[in-house]
SERO-4910 file (N, C-alpha, C, O; in steps of 0.05 Angstrom, whole numbers):
BEGIN
 pado doro    nc1    nc2    nc3   cac1   cac2   cac3    cc1    cc2    cc3    oc1    oc2    oc3
  Met    A     34   -198   -186     40   -176   -179     48   -180   -150     33   -191   -133
  Ala    A     84   -166   -145     76   -168   -111     67   -149    -90     60   -127    -96
  Gly    A     67   -153    -78     58   -134    -54     42   -104    -59     49    -81    -53
  Asn    A     26   -112    -67     -2    -90    -70      7    -78    -96     -4    -57   -101
  Ala    A     19    -84   -107     28    -74   -140      9    -82   -156     -5   -100   -148
  Val    A      4    -68   -185    -19    -71   -201     -8    -63   -227      7    -45   -232
  Arg    A    -24    -87   -249    -15    -83   -279    -48    -80   -289    -69    -93   -287
  Leu    A    -40    -56   -300    -63    -46   -313    -68    -47   -340    -50    -38   -354
  Asp    A    -93    -56   -354   -102    -45   -387   -109    -20   -390   -125     -6   -379
  Ile    A    -87    -18   -416   -103     15   -424   -110     10   -450   -106     29   -465
  Arg    A   -121    -16   -462   -129    -17   -484   -149     10   -492   -150     25   -512
  Gly    A   -161      9   -475   -184     32   -486   -199     26   -510   -213      6   -508
  Thr    A   -200     38   -533   -221     30   -561   -202     16   -582   -213      7   -602
  Ala    A   -166     12   -579   -157      4   -593   -158    -32   -598   -163    -51   -583
  Asn    A   -155    -31   -614   -151    -65   -622   -126    -88   -616   -127   -112   -618
  His    A   -101    -66   -608    -90    -86   -589    -81    -76   -570    -81    -51   -569
  Pro    A    -66    -95   -546    -73    -88   -512    -52    -75   -510    -45    -65   -531
  His    A    -37    -71   -490    -18    -41   -481    -31    -45   -449    -55    -43   -443
  Thr    A     -9    -51   -432    -12    -56   -403     27    -37   -387     49    -38   -398
  Leu    A     20    -25   -361     27    -24   -356     26    -29   -318      8    -27   -301
  Glu    A     56    -36   -315     50    -35   -285     64    -11   -266     85      1   -272
  Leu    A     44     -7   -236     58      9   -221     59    -11   -195     47    -32   -190
  Ser    A     75      4   -183     92    -17   -160     74     -2   -135     64     21   -138
  Ala    A     72    -17   -108     66     -6    -90     80     17    -84     62     31    -76
  Glu    A    106     32    -82    116     52    -81    104     76   -100     99     99    -94
  Glu    A    103     62   -121     88     91   -136     57     87   -133     50    110   -137
  Ile    A     36     73   -130      9     74   -124     22     92    -94     34    112   -101
  Val    A     22     91    -85     32    108    -54     33    142    -62     21    161    -53
  Ala    A     53    139    -83     69    169    -89     43    179   -105     47    203   -104
  Ile    A     17    175   -122     -5    179   -135    -18    191   -115    -23    215   -113
  Ala    A    -26    165    -92    -42    183    -67    -35    202    -52    -53    213    -38
  Ala    A    -12    209    -52      4    234    -43      2    259    -60     10    281    -50
  Gly    A     -8    258    -88     -9    277   -100     19    281   -110     29    303   -112
  Leu    A     32    260   -116     54    266   -134     49    255   -163     32    238   -169
  Arg    A     74    275   -189     69    257   -215     85    231   -212    106    228   -200
  Val    A     72    215   -223     89    188   -242     90    182   -264     71    169   -272
  Gly    A    105    187   -277     95    171   -305    104    146   -308    120    137   -292
  Lys    A     91    127   -338    105    104   -336    104     98   -369     93    114   -383
  Glu    A    113     78   -379    114     75   -404    109     47   -403    123     29   -394
  Ser    A     77     47   -422     69     21   -426     85     -4   -437    107     -1   -447
  Ser    A     74    -25   -435     85    -47   -459     87    -36   -490     76    -16   -498
  Glu    A    104    -56   -506    104    -42   -535     86    -73   -549     87    -97   -544
  Glu    A     72    -55   -569     57    -70   -582     53    -61   -609     49    -37   -612
  Lys    A     52    -76   -631     49    -68   -658     71    -44   -657     60    -23   -663
  Gly    A     95    -40   -652    118    -27   -653    114      7   -642    117     29   -653
  His    A    106      0   -620    101     28   -609     89     29   -575     68     18   -571
  Thr    A     98     37   -561     88     45   -536     68     66   -533     56     77   -552
  His    A     61     76   -494     51    102   -488     64    107   -472     77     90   -460
  Tyr    A     64    131   -466     78    150   -442     42    149   -422     25    163   -433
  Val    A     32    132   -394     10    153   -392     33    164   -359     52    153   -350
  Ile    A     18    187   -352     25    208   -334      2    200   -311    -21    196   -319
  Phe    A      8    198   -287    -14    193   -262     -8    223   -236     12    225   -221
  Asn    A    -26    238   -237    -22    256   -218    -52    266   -212    -56    283   -195
***
């Protein structure tokens, strides 16, 4: 990942993976208390929408 960006594995207890990526700018926004929503990778025909706030 470039410049302080992160890739998160949000699998939890599922038997298949989902990942999502946050850019450095999104991380700064979350740290500042702003709400950031991201869609995960598609696996098994579906995605998840995660909100950080």
